[in-house]
N, C-alpha and C positions, 0 to 999 in steps of 0.2 A: 504494500500500500504506500502511495506517495502522500504523506501527511503535509508536505510543504506546498501542495498545489491548491490553488483557489481559482476556479474558472472566472469569477468576477474580475479578478486582477489581470486576466489575460485578454478578455474581450476588449476590442478597441472602443473608446468612449463614443465615437460616432455610430458604431454598430449598436451599442446599448441604447442609444437615443433614437435609433432608426424605427420609423413606423413602416412595416413591410407593405408592399403593394398587395392589394387583395383583388384577385381576378374574379370574373363572374363565376367560375366553377369552384372557387374557394368559398364564395359566399353561399352557394347552394350546392348541397350534396343530397344523395338519396335518389338517384336516377331510376325511373321506371319507364316501361315501354309507352306509357300513355302521356308522358310529359311533353309539353310544348315549350321549346326553348327559344325565347325572344330576348335574351339578356346579354348576349356577347357579340352582337353585330356580325354573326356568321352568315355565310351563304346558306340558305335553307335547303338547297337541292342535294339530296343524299347521294354520295358517291363513295362512302366509306371513310373519307378523311375530311369532310366538310366541317366537322365539329372540332373544337379544341380538345386536346387529350386531357385525361385526368391529371391535374397538376401535382397530385401527391402519389400517383402511380399505385393506387391501393391494391389492385389485383396482382400486379407484378411483385410488389413487396410481400404480399401474402405467400406467393410461391417461393420466393427467396427465404422467407421466414421459416417455412417448413423444411427447406433443404438445409439451411444453416443452423436451425434450432436457435433462433434469436428473434425477439419480439420486433414487430414492424416499427415500433417507436425508436428503435436503435438503428434504423436503416435510412440512409439518404442516397438517392441515385443521381448520377451526373451524366452529362453528355460526354462520355469517356471519362477515364480517371483524371485526365488533365483538368476538366472542369471542377472536379471534386478538390483537387490540389489547389487550384486557383481560389476557390471559395475559402479554403482553410487559410491561405495567406491573407485574403481580404478581411476575414473575420477577426484574426488574432494578431496581425502584424501592422504596426503603424509605419507608413511610408517614411523613408529618410530618417528613421529612428531605430527601428527594431532590426534584429538579424535572425537568420536561421542557420542551423548547422547541418552540413551534408557530409557524407563519408565516401569520397572517391576511391576507386572508380565506381560510379553509380549511375542511376537513370538521369539523363541530361536535363529533363524538363523541370527538375527541382530548381536548378539554377536559372533556367530561362524564365520561369514564372516569378522567381524572386526578383530578377532584373525588371520584368514587366511591372511589378508592383512596387518598385523602388525599395526593396528590402535587401540589406547587406547579407552576404553569404560568408560563413566561416567554414573552412574545409579542414577536416581531419582525415587524412588518408588512412585507409585500411592497412593492416600489417601485411607482411609477406605472404601470409596464408589467407589473405582476404577476410580477416576477422577485425571487428572494431576494437580500437584502443580505448577502453572504457575510461581509464583515469585521465587520459589526454583530452577526451571528449568533454568530460565533466569540468576539467580545469579550463577549457576554452570558453565555456559558457559564462555570460555575464548577466546583469539584470535585464538586458534588452534581448536576450536569447529566448525567443518565444516558441520556436519550433525546432525539433530534431527529427530528421528523416532517416529512417532505417529501411533499407530494401532487402528483404530476406524471404525466399532465396534471392540472392543479389544478381542484378544485371549490371555489368556483363560477365561477372565471374562464374555465376551459376550455383554457388554454394550457399547453404543456409548458415546463418550466424549462430553462435553458441547461445542457447536459451538462457544460460546463466548470465552472459554478458548483456543480453537484451533486458532481462529482468532487473539487473542492477541499474541500467540506464533509465528504464521506465520508473523505477523506484526513487531515483535520486535527481533526475533532471527536473528543474522547477517549472519548465514550460510544458508544452504539449509534445508528445512523442507520436509521430506518424509512422506506423509500420506498414510498408507497402508489400502486400502479399500477392502480387500479380501472378506469381508462379507457384503458389502454395499447393495447388492441386497435384503438382508433379512431385511433391516432396513427401517424405514420411513424417516430417515435423508437424506438430499439432498447431493449428491456427491460433493466433492470439485473440481471436474474437471470443474464445471460451473464457478469457480472463478480463473482459471489459469491466465486469462488476468489481474487480479488485483494484482497478487503476482508473481514477476519474480523469486522468490526463492522457489517456490512451485513445488513439484513433487508428483503426485498421482499414486499409483500402484494398479492395480486390477488383476484379474485372471479369467480364464475360468474353474478353477478346482472345484469351489464350486457351485454357483447358476446355472452355465451352464453345469454342469455334465460332464466335460471333464478333470478330473484329470489325466487320462491315457495318454493324448497327450502332457502334460507339456507345457502349453502356458501362459506366464505372460505378462502383459500389463503395459506400462509406459506412462503416460500422463504428458506433461510438455510444457514449452515454446519451440518454434522452435529452439532457441539458445541452450537450454539444450539438446534437442533431437539430434541436430547436433553434440554436443560433444560426446554423448554416441554412436552415429553411427560411430564415428571415431575409437572407440576401440572395438566395438562388433565383434565377429567372422563373417567372410563374409557370411557363409550359416548357421546361427545359428538356423533357423527354418526349419525343414525338409519338404519335399514335402507332405508326408502323413499327418503330423500335419496341414499344411496349408489347404489341401483339406478337411480333416475331420472337422476342425473348420468352414470353409465356409459352408459345407453341413449342419451342425447342427444349425448354427446361422441363416441360411435362412429358417428354418422350422418355420413357423408363430406360435407364441404363445407357442412354446415348453417350453422354459425356464420359461416364466411367469406362465404357468399352473403348472409346477413343483414347483416353488417357493410358489405358493398359497397352494399347498398340504403340503409342508414342514411347512409353517407357521401354518396351521390348526393342523397338527400333533404336532407341538411344544406346542400349546395351550393345547391340550389334555394331552401331557406328563407332563406339569407343573401341571395341575389339579390332575393327578394321583400321581405325586411325593409328593404332599402336604398331601396325606393320609398315607404315610409311616412313621412309628414312629421314626426311627433313622435318618431321613432327617430333619436337624434342620434349614436349610435355602436354599431357591431357589433364585439364583441371577437373576435379570432382564436380558433378552437376546434380542439383536437385530441381532442375528446370527442364524446359523442352528445347534446350540448346546445349552445345558443348563449346567451351573455350579451349583453344589449342595454341601452343607456342610453336612457331615455325622458324626457319632460318631467316626468311625475309618476307614479312607480312605484305608489304606493298607489292612486291614482285608476284607473290602467289595469288593475291587478290586480283591483280590485273590479268594474270594467266587464266584464272577461272572465268573472269568476265568475257574473255575472248572465246571461251568454250560455252558461253551462254548460261553461266551459273552465277547467281548473285548471292554473296554471303556478306558478312559485316566485318570490316577491318577495324579492330579496336586498338591498334598500336599506339595511338596518341593518348590513350587514357593512362592515368597513374598506375604503375605496377603491371601494365599490360603491353609492354614493348614486344613487338613482333608477335602479336596474337591475332587470331581470327575467331569470330564467333559463328558457329555453324548451327542453324536451326534444324531440328529433327523434322524431316518431311515424311512423305509416304515411303514405303519400301522401295518403290521404283525411283523416286527422287533421290533417296539416299544412295542407291546403287549407282546412279549417274554421277553423284558427287564423289563417291569413293573411287570409282573408276577414273574419273578425271584427275583426282589428286594422285592416284597411283601412276597414271601416265606422265605426270610432271616430274617424277623422280629422275634425277640426272640432268634436269634442265633448269 
């Protein structure tokens, strides 16, 4: 438990005083088939998308609530995880005054969104094993350090952070800790949403883009205390999740075992990929992965990246990231896609 945390001290004064916009569908709920809607200046001709979507995404949240075993009051949905992260910055960080801590190498949007919101960034690089330096992180924080971003499993390294290290950070950091679990479904680690009740300063973000195969609908998920969710709801756009996204998410989430079977296939293919990569002479290191990708160290990342592009294969060159010199990030694809990749990498031996 973080006894030093007080949410009222973290919320920006302008957000505390803000009166949220109330949309037509916020003011009236309880839709029935016989209702006549003349409140939102919509086009009345039915085509499936002529009405505004549910601003609170009630049906979709109920489906997620059942899957994740967490009350709907602890869920906020965003137009991709990036919108969720942006809302967190805007709710809790005062521009040109506060700062956030990130742990490179990590997801690049944490810094981009900080810059967009005029929030300073403090960087504490991960150690040689891509684990957080707990003492250094806590020592780097000051009275204006409002957010700490932890990506676990981490992108681009692929590993999960020590649960002991995360627990110490959540317990001792005096601001809000955001644990980004975009890849948690590929890991054996237990999600931190199960511990939300223990830590009032904890936010967990997830997504339907990875394990749930819905990158195209742009749906990010935020799990937090009801108090934090209430703050974020105050500033979110009124209809941020469109009707098509809500319907498609519900449709795919309700297909029994769809995601779990695909995850099993990806994990099986990841194991095969790792085994095959170990036979390639210019691959000097394969980093442990709890995600749907594998980070590998090669002799010359720029050279190998360009060679693969010429063969029509697009991967990610991560050599510019701290601790990632001459590394390539390889997403686990289908069995056929992975075979094409491994064959191409093998063919490049000696060149």
